[in-house]
VMD Tcl script that builds the backbone (N, CA, C; Angstrom):
set m [mol new atoms 555]
animate dup $m
set s [atomselect $m all]
$s set {name element resname resid chain x y z} {
  {N N MET 1 A 0.531 -1.335 0.137}
  {CA C MET 1 A 0.362 0.389 0.127}
  {C C MET 1 A 0.859 1.504 0.186}
  {N N ALA 2 A 0.890 2.087 -1.091}
  {CA C ALA 2 A 2.188 3.436 -1.703}
  {C C ALA 2 A 0.577 4.793 -0.521}
  {N N SER 3 A 2.135 5.913 -0.037}
  {CA C SER 3 A 1.220 6.230 0.309}
  {C C SER 3 A 1.286 7.154 -0.456}
  {N N TRP 4 A 0.172 8.195 -0.612}
  {CA C TRP 4 A -0.210 8.940 -2.185}
  {C C TRP 4 A 0.777 10.189 -2.330}
  {N N SER 5 A 2.303 10.409 -1.480}
  {CA C SER 5 A 3.545 10.577 -1.989}
  {C C SER 5 A 4.354 9.347 -2.591}
  {N N GLU 6 A 4.167 8.549 -2.056}
  {CA C GLU 6 A 5.289 7.432 -2.198}
  {C C GLU 6 A 4.259 7.406 -4.496}
  {N N PHE 7 A 3.097 7.591 -4.215}
  {CA C PHE 7 A 2.014 7.116 -5.565}
  {C C PHE 7 A 3.009 8.677 -6.120}
  {N N ALA 8 A 3.119 9.297 -6.144}
  {CA C ALA 8 A 2.876 11.156 -6.563}
  {C C ALA 8 A 4.397 10.964 -7.081}
  {N N ALA 9 A 5.562 10.382 -6.019}
  {CA C ALA 9 A 6.772 10.589 -6.830}
  {C C ALA 9 A 6.999 9.368 -7.955}
  {N N ASP 10 A 5.833 8.251 -8.035}
  {CA C ASP 10 A 6.822 7.176 -8.842}
  {C C ASP 10 A 5.870 7.551 -10.160}
  {N N GLU 11 A 4.685 8.580 -10.438}
  {CA C GLU 11 A 3.809 8.777 -11.288}
  {C C GLU 11 A 3.073 9.762 -11.409}
  {N N PRO 12 A 4.115 11.293 -11.151}
  {CA C PRO 12 A 4.109 12.237 -11.405}
  {C C PRO 12 A 3.170 13.375 -12.406}
  {N N ARG 13 A 3.368 12.592 -13.441}
  {CA C ARG 13 A 2.432 13.142 -14.219}
  {C C ARG 13 A 1.016 12.633 -13.812}
  {N N LEU 14 A 0.630 11.689 -14.387}
  {CA C LEU 14 A -0.433 10.364 -13.405}
  {C C LEU 14 A -1.083 11.594 -12.483}
  {N N ALA 15 A -0.318 11.132 -11.197}
  {CA C ALA 15 A -0.954 12.200 -9.632}
  {C C ALA 15 A -1.648 13.576 -10.187}
  {N N ASP 16 A -0.977 14.511 -11.068}
  {CA C ASP 16 A -1.402 15.795 -11.057}
  {C C ASP 16 A -2.469 15.896 -11.592}
  {N N GLY 17 A -2.637 15.061 -12.311}
  {CA C GLY 17 A -4.050 14.870 -13.569}
  {C C GLY 17 A -5.090 14.375 -12.996}
  {N N ILE 18 A -4.421 13.574 -11.532}
  {CA C ILE 18 A -6.019 13.105 -10.685}
  {C C ILE 18 A -5.981 14.195 -9.700}
  {N N ARG 19 A -4.789 15.298 -8.865}
  {CA C ARG 19 A -5.440 15.637 -8.466}
  {C C ARG 19 A -5.871 16.891 -9.105}
  {N N VAL 20 A -5.921 17.804 -10.096}
  {CA C VAL 20 A -6.629 19.069 -10.568}
  {C C VAL 20 A -8.092 17.664 -11.350}
  {N N LEU 21 A -8.216 16.871 -11.594}
  {CA C LEU 21 A -9.569 16.337 -11.322}
  {C C LEU 21 A -10.390 16.437 -10.142}
  {N N LEU 22 A -9.940 15.828 -9.231}
  {CA C LEU 22 A -10.407 15.900 -7.293}
  {C C LEU 22 A -10.276 17.142 -7.373}
  {N N GLN 23 A -9.693 18.127 -7.659}
  {CA C GLN 23 A -9.730 19.633 -7.035}
  {C C GLN 23 A -10.178 20.819 -8.048}
  {N N GLN 24 A -10.922 20.268 -9.211}
  {CA C GLN 24 A -11.318 21.259 -10.288}
  {C C GLN 24 A -12.384 22.316 -9.244}
  {N N TYR 25 A -12.892 21.546 -8.630}
  {CA C TYR 25 A -14.004 22.982 -7.999}
  {C C TYR 25 A -13.356 23.887 -6.538}
  {N N GLY 26 A -12.212 23.367 -7.322}
  {CA C GLY 26 A -12.130 24.344 -5.591}
  {C C GLY 26 A -11.289 23.429 -5.298}
  {N N PRO 27 A -11.900 23.386 -3.356}
  {CA C PRO 27 A -11.316 22.585 -2.736}
  {C C PRO 27 A -12.151 21.388 -3.406}
  {N N GLY 28 A -11.410 19.960 -2.266}
  {CA C GLY 28 A -11.335 18.549 -3.257}
  {C C GLY 28 A -13.354 17.793 -3.221}
  {N N PHE 29 A -13.290 16.866 -4.305}
  {CA C PHE 29 A -14.576 16.393 -4.812}
  {C C PHE 29 A -14.437 15.780 -5.360}
  {N N GLY 30 A -15.332 14.524 -4.816}
  {CA C GLY 30 A -15.205 13.792 -5.329}
  {C C GLY 30 A -16.662 11.984 -5.013}
  {N N TYR 31 A -16.811 11.272 -4.780}
  {CA C TYR 31 A -18.177 10.293 -3.954}
  {C C TYR 31 A -17.015 9.346 -3.444}
  {N N LEU 32 A -17.236 8.511 -2.321}
  {CA C LEU 32 A -16.637 8.200 -1.872}
  {C C LEU 32 A -16.940 6.775 -1.748}
  {N N ALA 33 A -16.961 5.488 -2.352}
  {CA C ALA 33 A -17.494 3.893 -1.490}
  {C C ALA 33 A -16.631 3.669 -0.708}
  {N N THR 34 A -17.365 3.233 -0.127}
  {CA C THR 34 A -16.678 1.605 1.625}
  {C C THR 34 A -17.776 0.780 0.876}
  {N N VAL 35 A -17.179 -0.419 2.161}
  {CA C VAL 35 A -17.653 -1.339 1.850}
  {C C VAL 35 A -19.139 -1.658 3.144}
  {N N ARG 36 A -19.805 -1.673 3.085}
  {CA C ARG 36 A -20.668 -1.713 4.111}
  {C C ARG 36 A -20.821 -3.304 4.914}
  {N N ALA 37 A -20.896 -3.115 5.888}
  {CA C ALA 37 A -21.479 -4.078 6.772}
  {C C ALA 37 A -21.523 -5.058 6.716}
  {N N ASP 38 A -22.169 -6.187 5.885}
  {CA C ASP 38 A -23.070 -6.854 5.488}
  {C C ASP 38 A -22.703 -6.927 3.740}
  {N N GLY 39 A -21.105 -6.238 3.551}
  {CA C GLY 39 A -20.673 -6.307 2.336}
  {C C GLY 39 A -20.217 -5.366 0.949}
  {N N GLY 40 A -21.942 -5.062 1.050}
  {CA C GLY 40 A -22.889 -4.271 -0.414}
  {C C GLY 40 A -21.059 -3.113 0.111}
  {N N PRO 41 A -21.282 -2.082 -1.500}
  {CA C PRO 41 A -21.399 -1.047 -1.048}
  {C C PRO 41 A -21.781 -0.059 -0.679}
  {N N ARG 42 A -21.588 1.093 -0.461}
  {CA C ARG 42 A -21.979 2.926 -0.299}
  {C C ARG 42 A -20.631 3.419 -0.895}
  {N N VAL 43 A -22.041 4.912 -1.014}
  {CA C VAL 43 A -21.313 5.670 -2.096}
  {C C VAL 43 A -21.839 7.287 -1.425}
  {N N HIS 44 A -21.106 7.951 -1.596}
  {CA C HIS 44 A -21.187 9.532 -0.870}
  {C C HIS 44 A -19.992 10.355 -1.299}
  {N N PRO 45 A -20.807 11.552 -1.606}
  {CA C PRO 45 A -20.200 13.332 -1.569}
  {C C PRO 45 A -19.335 13.163 -0.973}
  {N N VAL 46 A -17.483 13.524 -1.140}
  {CA C VAL 46 A -16.641 14.128 -0.411}
  {C C VAL 46 A -15.824 14.967 -0.570}
  {N N SER 47 A -15.014 15.207 0.528}
  {CA C SER 47 A -14.196 16.257 -0.103}
  {C C SER 47 A -12.852 16.086 0.487}
  {N N PRO 48 A -12.143 15.049 -0.452}
  {CA C PRO 48 A -10.375 14.891 -0.004}
  {C C PRO 48 A -9.712 15.999 0.265}
  {N N VAL 49 A -9.070 15.758 0.696}
  {CA C VAL 49 A -7.869 16.733 0.556}
  {C C VAL 49 A -6.614 16.367 0.104}
  {N N ILE 50 A -5.841 16.988 -0.242}
  {CA C ILE 50 A -4.334 16.346 -1.342}
  {C C ILE 50 A -3.221 16.906 -0.549}
  {N N THR 51 A -2.616 16.934 0.177}
  {CA C THR 51 A -0.983 17.115 0.052}
  {C C THR 51 A 0.207 17.185 0.251}
  {N N ASP 52 A 1.097 17.612 -0.266}
  {CA C ASP 52 A 3.050 17.220 0.027}
  {C C ASP 52 A 2.889 15.767 0.614}
  {N N GLU 53 A 1.822 15.634 1.856}
  {CA C GLU 53 A 2.285 14.545 2.870}
  {C C GLU 53 A 0.958 13.368 2.437}
  {N N GLY 54 A -0.166 13.254 1.825}
  {CA C GLY 54 A -0.624 12.511 0.827}
  {C C GLY 54 A -2.327 13.127 0.662}
  {N N LEU 55 A -2.829 12.609 0.790}
  {CA C LEU 55 A -4.430 11.836 0.551}
  {C C LEU 55 A -5.084 11.438 1.678}
  {N N PHE 56 A -6.573 12.443 2.213}
  {CA C PHE 56 A -6.599 13.058 3.213}
  {C C PHE 56 A -8.719 13.077 2.854}
  {N N CYS 57 A -9.186 12.655 4.622}
  {CA C CYS 57 A -10.045 13.135 3.926}
  {C C CYS 57 A -10.990 12.873 5.698}
  {N N PHE 58 A -11.486 14.375 5.623}
  {CA C PHE 58 A -12.356 14.332 6.965}
  {C C PHE 58 A -13.663 13.602 6.869}
  {N N ILE 59 A -14.061 12.933 7.544}
  {CA C ILE 59 A -15.498 11.647 7.777}
  {C C ILE 59 A -15.692 12.248 8.926}
  {N N ILE 60 A -16.816 13.017 8.793}
  {CA C ILE 60 A -17.326 12.908 10.224}
  {C C ILE 60 A -18.528 11.853 10.036}
  {N N ASP 61 A -19.094 11.315 11.860}
  {CA C ASP 61 A -19.580 10.443 12.256}
  {C C ASP 61 A -21.051 9.825 11.644}
  {N N SER 62 A -20.721 9.222 10.600}
  {CA C SER 62 A -21.522 9.000 9.508}
  {C C SER 62 A -21.584 7.134 9.078}
  {N N PRO 63 A -22.355 6.424 8.328}
  {CA C PRO 63 A -22.061 5.349 8.099}
  {C C PRO 63 A -20.713 4.615 7.603}
  {N N LYS 64 A -20.213 6.165 6.353}
  {CA C LYS 64 A -19.399 5.377 5.657}
  {C C LYS 64 A -18.434 6.161 6.886}
  {N N ARG 65 A -18.066 6.089 7.662}
  {CA C ARG 65 A -16.894 6.203 8.729}
  {C C ARG 65 A -17.207 5.297 9.357}
  {N N ARG 66 A -17.911 4.508 10.080}
  {CA C ARG 66 A -18.025 3.177 9.792}
  {C C ARG 66 A -17.996 2.343 9.363}
  {N N ASP 67 A -17.987 2.394 8.015}
  {CA C ASP 67 A -17.607 1.135 7.034}
  {C C ASP 67 A -16.033 1.649 7.241}
  {N N LEU 68 A -14.881 2.909 7.214}
  {CA C LEU 68 A -13.912 2.821 7.596}
  {C C LEU 68 A -13.424 2.279 8.485}
  {N N GLU 69 A -13.918 2.848 9.585}
  {CA C GLU 69 A -13.164 2.187 10.872}
  {C C GLU 69 A -12.791 0.670 10.741}
  {N N ARG 70 A -14.302 -0.254 10.193}
  {CA C ARG 70 A -14.460 -1.148 10.681}
  {C C ARG 70 A -13.472 -2.184 8.988}
  {N N ASP 71 A -14.184 -1.429 7.789}
  {CA C ASP 71 A -13.193 -2.488 6.791}
  {C C ASP 71 A -12.195 -0.947 6.097}
  {N N GLY 72 A -11.276 -0.866 6.001}
  {CA C GLY 72 A -10.835 0.595 5.442}
  {C C GLY 72 A -10.953 0.113 3.890}
  {N N ARG 73 A -10.760 -0.006 3.756}
  {CA C ARG 73 A -11.168 -0.407 2.319}
  {C C ARG 73 A -12.176 0.815 1.221}
  {N N TYR 74 A -11.957 1.654 -0.001}
  {CA C TYR 74 A -12.196 1.990 -0.455}
  {C C TYR 74 A -12.400 2.410 -1.583}
  {N N ALA 75 A -13.344 3.491 -2.743}
  {CA C ALA 75 A -12.246 3.750 -3.647}
  {C C ALA 75 A -13.209 5.587 -4.163}
  {N N LEU 76 A -12.061 6.661 -4.328}
  {CA C LEU 76 A -12.314 8.204 -4.743}
  {C C LEU 76 A -12.633 8.373 -6.341}
  {N N HIS 77 A -13.430 8.319 -6.767}
  {CA C HIS 77 A -14.067 8.674 -8.060}
  {C C HIS 77 A -13.752 10.361 -8.321}
  {N N SER 78 A -13.547 10.735 -9.185}
  {CA C SER 78 A -13.893 11.913 -9.172}
  {C C SER 78 A -14.950 13.122 -9.602}
  {N N PHE 79 A -15.589 13.860 -9.319}
  {CA C PHE 79 A -16.720 14.198 -10.140}
  {C C PHE 79 A -16.927 14.583 -11.602}
  {N N PRO 80 A -17.736 13.951 -12.086}
  {CA C PRO 80 A -17.338 14.576 -13.790}
  {C C PRO 80 A -17.518 16.377 -14.328}
  {N N PRO 81 A -16.003 15.821 -14.721}
  {CA C PRO 81 A -16.700 18.188 -15.324}
  {C C PRO 81 A -17.319 18.654 -15.963}
  {N N GLU 82 A -17.385 19.349 -16.082}
  {CA C GLU 82 A -18.565 20.223 -16.881}
  {C C GLU 82 A -17.903 19.739 -18.260}
  {N N GLU 83 A -17.366 20.049 -18.939}
  {CA C GLU 83 A -16.761 20.529 -20.349}
  {C C GLU 83 A -16.372 18.632 -20.801}
  {N N SER 84 A -15.981 17.730 -20.090}
  {CA C SER 84 A -15.583 16.687 -20.897}
  {C C SER 84 A -16.330 15.486 -20.022}
  {N N ASP 85 A -15.855 14.277 -20.462}
  {CA C ASP 85 A -15.906 13.334 -19.580}
  {C C ASP 85 A -14.674 12.588 -19.107}
  {N N ASP 86 A -13.815 13.466 -18.296}
  {CA C ASP 86 A -12.765 12.994 -17.915}
  {C C ASP 86 A -12.563 12.163 -16.327}
  {N N GLU 87 A -12.242 11.158 -16.112}
  {CA C GLU 87 A -12.638 10.745 -14.810}
  {C C GLU 87 A -11.197 10.725 -13.493}
  {N N ALA 88 A -11.005 10.809 -12.985}
  {CA C ALA 88 A -9.766 10.179 -12.056}
  {C C ALA 88 A -10.671 8.740 -11.273}
  {N N TYR 89 A -9.585 8.107 -10.645}
  {CA C TYR 89 A -10.236 6.408 -9.447}
  {C C TYR 89 A -9.019 6.127 -8.794}
  {N N VAL 90 A -9.486 5.979 -8.060}
  {CA C VAL 90 A -7.894 6.135 -6.875}
  {C C VAL 90 A -8.529 5.151 -5.904}
  {N N ALA 91 A -8.428 4.026 -5.558}
  {CA C ALA 91 A -8.038 2.751 -4.669}
  {C C ALA 91 A -7.121 2.199 -4.031}
  {N N GLY 92 A -7.723 1.884 -2.448}
  {CA C GLY 92 A -6.761 1.469 -1.195}
  {C C GLY 92 A -7.603 1.111 -0.297}
  {N N HIS 93 A -6.550 1.638 0.431}
  {CA C HIS 93 A -7.427 1.513 2.119}
  {C C HIS 93 A -6.983 2.397 3.375}
  {N N ALA 94 A -8.281 3.287 3.739}
  {CA C ALA 94 A -8.119 4.370 4.563}
  {C C ALA 94 A -7.735 4.112 6.487}
  {N N TRP 95 A -6.839 4.488 6.553}
  {CA C TRP 95 A -6.510 4.660 7.690}
  {C C TRP 95 A -6.603 5.884 9.326}
  {N N PRO 96 A -7.628 5.589 10.004}
  {CA C PRO 96 A -7.638 7.169 10.922}
  {C C PRO 96 A -6.032 8.115 11.387}
  {N N VAL 97 A -6.079 8.900 11.249}
  {CA C VAL 97 A -4.928 9.200 11.737}
  {C C VAL 97 A -4.320 10.094 13.213}
  {N N THR 98 A -3.889 9.639 13.536}
  {CA C THR 98 A -4.150 9.145 15.193}
  {C C THR 98 A -2.684 10.709 15.814}
  {N N ASP 99 A -1.802 10.574 15.382}
  {CA C ASP 99 A -0.969 12.048 15.741}
  {C C ASP 99 A -1.072 13.243 16.092}
  {N N PRO 100 A -1.884 13.993 17.284}
  {CA C PRO 100 A -2.439 15.127 16.825}
  {C C PRO 100 A -2.000 16.408 16.579}
  {N N ALA 101 A -0.657 16.827 16.035}
  {CA C ALA 101 A -0.083 17.687 15.489}
  {C C ALA 101 A -0.653 17.628 14.014}
  {N N ARG 102 A -0.223 15.800 13.718}
  {CA C ARG 102 A -0.644 16.576 12.203}
  {C C ARG 102 A -2.033 16.354 11.882}
  {N N VAL 103 A -2.732 16.126 12.737}
  {CA C VAL 103 A -4.307 16.201 12.990}
  {C C VAL 103 A -4.337 17.530 12.782}
  {N N ALA 104 A -4.075 17.728 13.827}
  {CA C ALA 104 A -4.349 19.709 14.225}
  {C C ALA 104 A -3.617 20.633 13.280}
  {N N ARG 105 A -2.587 20.023 12.534}
  {CA C ARG 105 A -2.063 20.736 10.911}
  {C C ARG 105 A -2.798 20.617 9.279}
  {N N LEU 106 A -2.974 19.730 9.381}
  {CA C LEU 106 A -3.971 19.654 8.524}
  {C C LEU 106 A -5.076 20.038 8.652}
  {N N ALA 107 A -5.892 19.838 9.372}
  {CA C ALA 107 A -7.296 21.049 10.385}
  {C C ALA 107 A -7.121 21.868 9.703}
  {N N GLN 108 A -5.918 22.598 9.874}
  {CA C GLN 108 A -6.055 24.580 10.019}
  {C C GLN 108 A -5.368 23.801 8.747}
  {N N SER 109 A -4.815 23.489 7.760}
  {CA C SER 109 A -4.665 23.631 6.545}
  {C C SER 109 A -5.943 23.378 5.355}
  {N N ALA 110 A -7.139 22.608 5.676}
  {CA C ALA 110 A -7.993 22.140 5.620}
  {C C ALA 110 A -8.991 22.697 5.671}
  {N N ARG 111 A -9.126 24.037 6.900}
  {CA C ARG 111 A -9.812 24.682 7.750}
  {C C ARG 111 A -11.431 24.071 7.381}
  {N N ALA 112 A -10.867 22.768 8.591}
  {CA C ALA 112 A -12.067 21.702 8.780}
  {C C ALA 112 A -12.806 22.284 9.817}
  {N N GLU 113 A -14.022 22.612 10.065}
  {CA C GLU 113 A -15.330 22.638 11.011}
  {C C GLU 113 A -14.750 22.374 12.444}
  {N N PRO 114 A -13.635 22.257 13.464}
  {CA C PRO 114 A -13.386 22.670 14.770}
  {C C PRO 114 A -14.646 21.997 15.581}
  {N N HIS 115 A -15.785 22.356 15.627}
  {CA C HIS 115 A -16.892 22.661 16.132}
  {C C HIS 115 A -18.128 20.597 15.548}
  {N N LEU 116 A -17.219 19.789 15.104}
  {CA C LEU 116 A -17.647 18.669 14.123}
  {C C LEU 116 A -17.375 17.479 14.835}
  {N N ASP 117 A -17.458 16.932 14.482}
  {CA C ASP 117 A -17.528 15.081 14.837}
  {C C ASP 117 A -16.996 14.683 14.163}
  {N N TRP 118 A -15.747 14.971 13.318}
  {CA C TRP 118 A -14.617 14.243 12.071}
  {C C TRP 118 A -14.033 13.392 12.941}
  {N N ARG 119 A -13.793 12.849 11.776}
  {CA C ARG 119 A -12.171 11.887 12.336}
  {C C ARG 119 A -11.475 12.060 10.476}
  {N N LEU 120 A -10.423 12.304 10.908}
  {CA C LEU 120 A -9.405 12.193 9.900}
  {C C LEU 120 A -8.754 10.621 9.641}
  {N N PHE 121 A -8.715 10.297 8.221}
  {CA C PHE 121 A -8.061 9.050 7.207}
  {C C PHE 121 A -7.656 10.035 6.537}
  {N N GLU 122 A -6.087 9.136 5.920}
  {CA C GLU 122 A -5.747 8.591 5.141}
  {C C GLU 122 A -5.827 8.230 4.611}
  {N N PHE 123 A -5.811 8.130 2.964}
  {CA C PHE 123 A -6.088 6.867 1.998}
  {C C PHE 123 A -4.740 6.532 1.514}
  {N N THR 124 A -4.693 5.167 1.578}
  {CA C THR 124 A -3.500 5.091 0.250}
  {C C THR 124 A -3.895 4.581 -0.909}
  {N N VAL 125 A -2.986 4.463 -1.376}
  {CA C VAL 125 A -3.048 3.799 -3.291}
  {C C VAL 125 A -2.755 2.674 -3.499}
  {N N ASP 126 A -3.718 1.628 -4.020}
  {CA C ASP 126 A -2.877 0.537 -4.730}
  {C C ASP 126 A -3.836 0.393 -6.153}
  {N N VAL 127 A -4.543 1.825 -6.349}
  {CA C VAL 127 A -4.419 1.333 -7.848}
  {C C VAL 127 A -5.433 3.646 -7.876}
  {N N ALA 128 A -4.349 3.689 -9.224}
  {CA C ALA 128 A -5.540 4.808 -9.794}
  {C C ALA 128 A -5.295 5.200 -10.899}
  {N N MET 129 A -6.365 6.155 -11.203}
  {CA C MET 129 A -6.408 5.724 -12.905}
  {C C MET 129 A -6.965 7.419 -13.438}
  {N N LEU 130 A -6.319 7.446 -14.684}
  {CA C LEU 130 A -7.709 8.709 -14.697}
  {C C LEU 130 A -6.978 8.195 -16.310}
  {N N THR 131 A -8.447 8.738 -16.638}
  {CA C THR 131 A -9.290 8.669 -18.216}
  {C C THR 131 A -9.566 10.252 -18.881}
  {N N ARG 132 A -9.282 10.535 -19.836}
  {CA C ARG 132 A -9.291 11.352 -20.422}
  {C C ARG 132 A -9.991 10.872 -21.577}
  {N N ARG 133 A -10.841 11.580 -22.180}
  {CA C ARG 133 A -12.207 11.398 -23.686}
  {C C ARG 133 A -11.541 13.355 -24.117}
  {N N GLU 134 A -11.354 12.900 -25.949}
  {CA C GLU 134 A -11.442 14.317 -26.814}
  {C C GLU 134 A -12.773 14.847 -26.061}
  {N N GLN 135 A -12.532 16.209 -26.237}
  {CA C GLN 135 A -13.808 16.828 -25.686}
  {C C GLN 135 A -15.091 17.175 -27.202}
  {N N HIS 136 A -16.178 17.484 -27.271}
  {CA C HIS 136 A -16.414 18.085 -27.984}
  {C C HIS 136 A -16.202 17.370 -29.574}
  {N N ALA 137 A -15.362 16.074 -29.701}
  {CA C ALA 137 A -15.538 15.490 -30.882}
  {C C ALA 137 A -16.687 14.381 -30.958}
  {N N ALA 138 A -17.429 14.036 -30.131}
  {CA C ALA 138 A -18.667 13.583 -30.839}
  {C C ALA 138 A -19.991 14.336 -31.295}
  {N N GLY 139 A -20.869 14.162 -32.945}
  {CA C GLY 139 A -21.340 15.556 -33.040}
  {C C GLY 139 A -20.757 16.234 -34.499}
  {N N VAL 140 A -19.171 16.809 -34.397}
  {CA C VAL 140 A -18.716 17.713 -35.235}
  {C C VAL 140 A -18.640 16.883 -36.343}
  {N N PRO 141 A -18.973 17.729 -37.546}
  {CA C PRO 141 A -19.101 17.038 -38.948}
  {C C PRO 141 A -17.352 16.911 -39.306}
  {N N GLY 142 A -16.720 15.650 -39.781}
  {CA C GLY 142 A -16.063 15.780 -40.359}
  {C C GLY 142 A -14.028 15.172 -39.254}
  {N N VAL 143 A -15.147 14.827 -37.928}
  {CA C VAL 143 A -14.614 14.966 -37.054}
  {C C VAL 143 A -14.663 13.405 -35.898}
  {N N THR 144 A -13.337 12.018 -35.962}
  {CA C THR 144 A -14.375 11.163 -36.026}
  {C C THR 144 A -13.129 11.216 -33.950}
  {N N PRO 145 A -14.670 10.825 -33.329}
  {CA C PRO 145 A -14.163 10.707 -32.123}
  {C C PRO 145 A -12.593 9.442 -31.458}
  {N N SER 146 A -11.990 9.667 -31.163}
  {CA C SER 146 A -10.229 8.174 -30.859}
  {C C SER 146 A -10.921 7.907 -29.697}
  {N N ARG 147 A -10.584 7.138 -29.213}
  {CA C ARG 147 A -10.361 5.808 -27.989}
  {C C ARG 147 A -10.259 6.859 -26.679}
  {N N PRO 148 A -10.874 7.011 -25.712}
  {CA C PRO 148 A -10.090 7.880 -24.591}
  {C C PRO 148 A -9.028 7.043 -23.734}
  {N N ALA 149 A -8.025 7.694 -23.153}
  {CA C ALA 149 A -6.874 7.470 -23.360}
  {C C ALA 149 A -6.130 6.812 -22.209}
  {N N VAL 150 A -6.423 6.101 -21.519}
  {CA C VAL 150 A -7.143 5.563 -19.663}
  {C C VAL 150 A -4.998 5.195 -19.565}
  {N N ARG 151 A -4.954 5.443 -18.410}
  {CA C ARG 151 A -3.046 5.665 -18.028}
  {C C ARG 151 A -4.024 4.784 -16.466}
  {N N VAL 152 A -3.010 4.186 -15.760}
  {CA C VAL 152 A -3.899 3.105 -14.542}
  {C C VAL 152 A -1.794 3.255 -14.072}
  {N N TRP 153 A -2.098 2.762 -12.846}
  {CA C TRP 153 A -0.549 2.568 -12.199}
  {C C TRP 153 A -1.519 1.472 -10.977}
  {N N LEU 154 A -0.854 0.877 -10.458}
  {CA C LEU 154 A -0.820 -0.518 -9.627}
  {C C LEU 154 A 0.065 -0.891 -8.655}
  {N N ASP 155 A -0.008 -0.249 -7.840}
  {CA C ASP 155 A 1.171 -0.338 -6.516}
  {C C ASP 155 A 1.964 -1.706 -7.192}
  {N N PRO 156 A 3.663 -1.277 -7.142}
  {CA C PRO 156 A 4.012 -2.678 -7.176}
  {C C PRO 156 A 4.241 -3.413 -5.801}
  {N N GLN 157 A 3.891 -2.859 -4.858}
  {CA C GLN 157 A 3.526 -3.694 -3.857}
  {C C GLN 157 A 2.762 -4.393 -3.016}
  {N N ALA 158 A 1.874 -4.477 -3.980}
  {CA C ALA 158 A 0.552 -4.288 -2.935}
  {C C ALA 158 A 0.479 -6.270 -3.232}
  {N N PRO 159 A -0.139 -6.800 -2.862}
  {CA C PRO 159 A -0.278 -7.907 -2.491}
  {C C PRO 159 A -1.267 -8.433 -3.831}
  {N N PRO 160 A -1.174 -9.305 -4.584}
  {CA C PRO 160 A -2.137 -9.742 -5.336}
  {C C PRO 160 A -3.829 -9.693 -5.122}
  {N N ALA 161 A -4.524 -8.918 -5.959}
  {CA C ALA 161 A -6.168 -9.080 -5.370}
  {C C ALA 161 A -6.279 -10.842 -5.386}
  {N N PRO 162 A -7.669 -11.308 -4.454}
  {CA C PRO 162 A -7.614 -12.919 -4.164}
  {C C PRO 162 A -8.598 -12.730 -5.323}
  {N N ALA 163 A -8.411 -14.365 -5.522}
  {CA C ALA 163 A -9.129 -14.620 -7.422}
  {C C ALA 163 A -10.801 -14.201 -6.721}
  {N N ALA 164 A -11.506 -14.159 -7.487}
  {CA C ALA 164 A -12.920 -13.609 -7.291}
  {C C ALA 164 A -13.771 -15.810 -7.905}
  {N N PRO 165 A -14.470 -15.515 -6.819}
  {CA C PRO 165 A -15.398 -16.885 -7.175}
  {C C PRO 165 A -15.664 -17.425 -7.854}
  {N N VAL 166 A -15.799 -18.272 -8.348}
  {CA C VAL 166 A -16.685 -18.925 -9.789}
  {C C VAL 166 A -17.505 -19.140 -9.690}
  {N N ALA 167 A -18.545 -18.075 -10.112}
  {CA C ALA 167 A -20.115 -18.515 -10.015}
  {C C ALA 167 A -21.038 -19.414 -11.008}
  {N N VAL 168 A -21.344 -20.279 -10.717}
  {CA C VAL 168 A -21.750 -21.416 -11.818}
  {C C VAL 168 A -23.113 -21.373 -11.705}
  {N N PRO 169 A -23.903 -20.746 -13.286}
  {CA C PRO 169 A -24.657 -19.986 -14.228}
  {C C PRO 169 A -25.441 -21.573 -13.812}
  {N N GLN 170 A -26.810 -20.474 -13.710}
  {CA C GLN 170 A -27.867 -21.657 -13.530}
  {C C GLN 170 A -28.848 -21.754 -14.547}
  {N N THR 171 A -29.306 -22.801 -14.895}
  {CA C THR 171 A -30.104 -22.871 -15.709}
  {C C THR 171 A -31.690 -22.307 -16.470}
  {N N ARG 172 A -31.440 -20.915 -17.223}
  {CA C ARG 172 A -32.501 -20.014 -17.000}
  {C C ARG 172 A -33.100 -20.423 -18.665}
  {N N PRO 173 A -34.045 -20.144 -18.592}
  {CA C PRO 173 A -35.432 -19.948 -19.316}
  {C C PRO 173 A -34.835 -18.876 -20.716}
  {N N ALA 174 A -34.996 -19.340 -22.268}
  {CA C ALA 174 A -33.972 -18.171 -22.459}
  {C C ALA 174 A -34.824 -16.540 -22.922}
  {N N ARG 175 A -34.221 -15.641 -22.700}
  {CA C ARG 175 A -35.368 -14.907 -23.192}
  {C C ARG 175 A -34.490 -13.880 -24.531}
  {N N ARG 176 A -35.391 -13.340 -24.656}
  {CA C ARG 176 A -35.877 -12.506 -26.456}
  {C C ARG 176 A -35.147 -11.683 -25.876}
  {N N SER 177 A -34.488 -11.653 -27.236}
  {CA C SER 177 A -33.107 -9.998 -27.602}
  {C C SER 177 A -32.694 -9.354 -28.684}
  {N N ARG 178 A -33.543 -8.664 -29.066}
  {CA C ARG 178 A -33.622 -8.024 -30.228}
  {C C ARG 178 A -31.639 -7.471 -30.520}
  {N N ASP 179 A -31.656 -7.685 -31.994}
  {CA C ASP 179 A -29.791 -7.075 -32.290}
  {C C ASP 179 A -30.816 -5.547 -32.507}
  {N N VAL 180 A -29.717 -4.586 -32.660}
  {CA C VAL 180 A -30.110 -3.276 -32.687}
  {C C VAL 180 A -28.182 -3.316 -33.636}
  {N N GLN 181 A -29.109 -2.210 -34.466}
  {CA C GLN 181 A -27.216 -1.700 -35.939}
  {C C GLN 181 A -27.470 -0.744 -35.144}
  {N N CYS 182 A -25.452 -0.261 -35.495}
  {CA C CYS 182 A -25.579 0.828 -34.843}
  {C C CYS 182 A -24.353 1.764 -35.654}
  {N N THR 183 A -24.364 2.722 -36.364}
  {CA C THR 183 A -23.825 2.605 -37.813}
  {C C THR 183 A -23.517 4.475 -37.277}
  {N N ALA 184 A -22.378 4.184 -37.991}
  {CA C ALA 184 A -21.634 5.600 -37.704}
  {C C ALA 184 A -21.653 6.685 -38.421}
  {N N ALA 185 A -21.541 8.116 -37.925}
  {CA C ALA 185 A -21.843 8.802 -39.018}
  {C C ALA 185 A -21.012 9.791 -39.348}
}
mol reanalyze $m
mol bondsrecalc $m
mol representation Tube
mol addrep $m
């Protein structure tokens, strides 16, 4: 599990692109996915904080905070920009920051509301992805949209993900389907 700083040192251009998308509206803005107690996903908007020290988030007393306290796995996705479909994604593990001096320093720099019941989490990076799409190419005569440019970073120190169980398909009655033809303009 790499810290944001380790990831950024390894892939500075990718880290900068992700930072730009997460901070495109000023303070950080994205969607945090956590793992509920029953194993299902939970998604909420958050304001991630990216500094030279790492990737952090102040989480108020809520179901998502309890999710992170119980099972630190997370995924963070950028809010979509108005002018494109570019996207940034980071996943890994969240850990509570317990050093009071570090918490106070980050709370002051991020202007965290002092009277709320929040806890500071640091997010490690196991996977980082940035997708860039050609802007406004669709629907423009004479311009063929290109495939999106996708850059992915995987922490070389992260253990391999466990193999997913293989599901045995059950026999079901055949469903009717329709063939749809798509033509390029």
